[in-house]
C-alpha positions as CSV (number, residue, x, y, z in Angstrom):
1,M,0.8,3.0,-10.4
2,F,-1.0,4.6,-13.2
3,A,1.1,7.7,-13.4
4,V,4.6,9.0,-13.4
5,V,5.7,12.2,-11.6
6,C,8.6,14.5,-12.2
7,T,11.0,14.6,-9.4
8,C,11.9,18.3,-10.2
9,C,8.7,20.1,-11.2
10,G,5.9,17.7,-9.9
11,E,4.3,17.3,-13.3
12,R,2.1,14.1,-13.3
13,T,1.4,12.2,-16.6
14,D,0.1,8.9,-17.5
15,I,2.4,6.0,-17.0
16,A,1.3,4.4,-20.4
17,A,2.7,7.4,-22.2
18,A,6.1,7.1,-20.5
19,F,6.2,3.4,-21.3
20,G,5.3,4.3,-24.9
21,R,8.2,6.5,-25.0
22,V,10.5,3.8,-23.9
23,R,9.1,1.4,-26.5
24,A,9.8,4.1,-29.1
25,G,13.5,4.0,-28.2
26,E,14.0,6.5,-25.4
27,D,16.3,4.8,-22.7
28,D,15.1,7.0,-19.8
29,P,12.4,9.5,-21.0
30,P,12.7,13.0,-19.2
31,C,9.9,15.2,-18.1
32,A,8.3,16.9,-21.2
33,R,7.8,20.1,-19.2
34,C,11.3,20.5,-17.5
35,G,13.6,17.7,-18.6
36,G,13.7,16.4,-15.0
37,I,13.7,12.6,-13.9
38,L,10.4,10.7,-14.1
39,K,9.4,8.1,-11.4
40,S,6.4,6.0,-10.8
41,A,3.9,8.2,-8.8
42,T,4.2,6.2,-5.8
43,V,5.7,7.1,-2.2
44,M,9.1,6.0,-1.7
45,F,10.7,5.1,1.5
46,G,11.6,8.2,3.3
47,Q,9.5,10.5,1.0
48,A,6.7,12.7,2.4
49,L,3.2,12.1,1.4
50,D,1.3,14.6,-0.6
51,P,-0.8,17.0,1.6
52,G,-4.1,15.4,2.3
53,V,-3.3,11.7,1.2
54,F,-3.0,10.5,4.7
55,D,-6.2,12.3,5.9
56,R,-8.3,10.7,3.1
57,A,-6.7,7.3,3.8
58,A,-7.5,7.7,7.6
59,A,-11.1,8.7,6.7
60,A,-11.6,5.7,4.5
61,A,-10.1,3.3,7.2
62,T,-12.6,4.9,9.7
63,Y,-15.5,3.9,7.7
64,C,-14.3,0.5,6.2
65,D,-15.7,-2.9,7.2
66,L,-12.6,-4.7,6.1
67,F,-9.0,-3.3,5.9
68,L,-6.6,-5.1,3.8
69,A,-2.8,-4.5,4.4
70,I,-0.8,-6.2,1.7
71,G,2.9,-6.4,1.5
72,S,3.9,-4.1,4.6
73,T,5.4,-4.8,7.9
74,L,3.3,-2.1,9.4
75,T,6.1,-0.4,11.1
76,V,6.7,2.6,9.0
77,E,4.6,5.6,9.9
78,P,2.3,7.2,9.2
79,A,0.7,4.5,7.0
80,A,1.3,1.9,9.8
81,S,-1.3,3.5,12.0
82,L,-4.0,3.0,9.5
83,C,-4.6,-0.6,10.8
84,A,-5.2,0.8,14.2
85,V,-7.6,3.5,12.8
86,A,-9.7,0.8,11.0
87,A,-9.6,-1.7,13.9
88,E,-10.5,0.9,16.5
89,A,-13.5,1.8,14.2
90,G,-14.6,-1.8,14.2
91,A,-13.2,-3.0,10.9
92,S,-11.8,-6.5,10.4
93,L,-8.2,-6.6,9.5
94,V,-6.6,-9.0,6.8
95,I,-2.9,-8.8,6.6
96,I,-1.0,-10.4,3.8
97,N,2.8,-10.2,4.2
98,R,6.0,-12.3,4.2
99,D,7.2,-11.1,7.5
100,P,5.6,-10.7,11.0
101,T,3.7,-7.5,11.7
102,P,2.7,-6.0,15.1
103,Y,-1.0,-6.9,14.3
104,D,-0.5,-10.7,13.8
105,R,-2.8,-12.9,15.7
106,P,-3.5,-16.7,15.4
107,P,-6.2,-17.5,12.9
108,P,-9.8,-17.9,14.4
109,P,-10.8,-21.5,14.9
110,S,-13.4,-21.2,12.1
111,S,-10.5,-20.7,9.5
112,A,-8.4,-23.7,10.6
113,T,-10.2,-26.1,8.2
114,P,-7.9,-28.1,5.7
115,S,-9.3,-26.1,2.7
116,A,-8.6,-22.7,4.5
117,R,-5.2,-23.5,6.0
118,P,-2.4,-21.7,4.1
119,S,0.4,-23.9,2.7
120,P,3.9,-23.5,4.3
121,E,4.9,-21.5,1.2
122,S,2.1,-19.0,1.7
123,P,3.0,-15.5,3.0
124,T,-0.4,-14.9,4.4
125,R,-0.8,-14.0,8.2
126,Y,-4.2,-14.0,9.7
127,S,-5.0,-11.1,11.8
128,R,-8.2,-9.8,13.5
129,P,-7.6,-7.7,16.6
130,A,-10.3,-7.4,19.0
131,R,-13.2,-5.0,18.6
132,H,-13.3,-2.1,21.1
């Protein structure tokens, strides 16, 4: 979330510049190039990924030792399959989410000590699928 992108022409600019324009009095600063609508440079639900983004993410998941999935139900593709890519390559998974996910498993016995046990208010779910 360090950039904004124009929904019309695709121009990417620094998000700090957009916030600066808002602080200077612009209610909803338009794209400086075409006047289009600016949005944070994140992928919205239903929006296609930029070409190559998933391939780079899958490559990173293949070579990681620890895969963190934070704030996702892991049911929306193609990103949901990155956990499987990492797990199949031997990575440990840590999933932190409010809701259950397809990868949830009970915590391993070694993490069930009082100092490591999450409080009832904690959104943390432990997960570590078996290595193949």
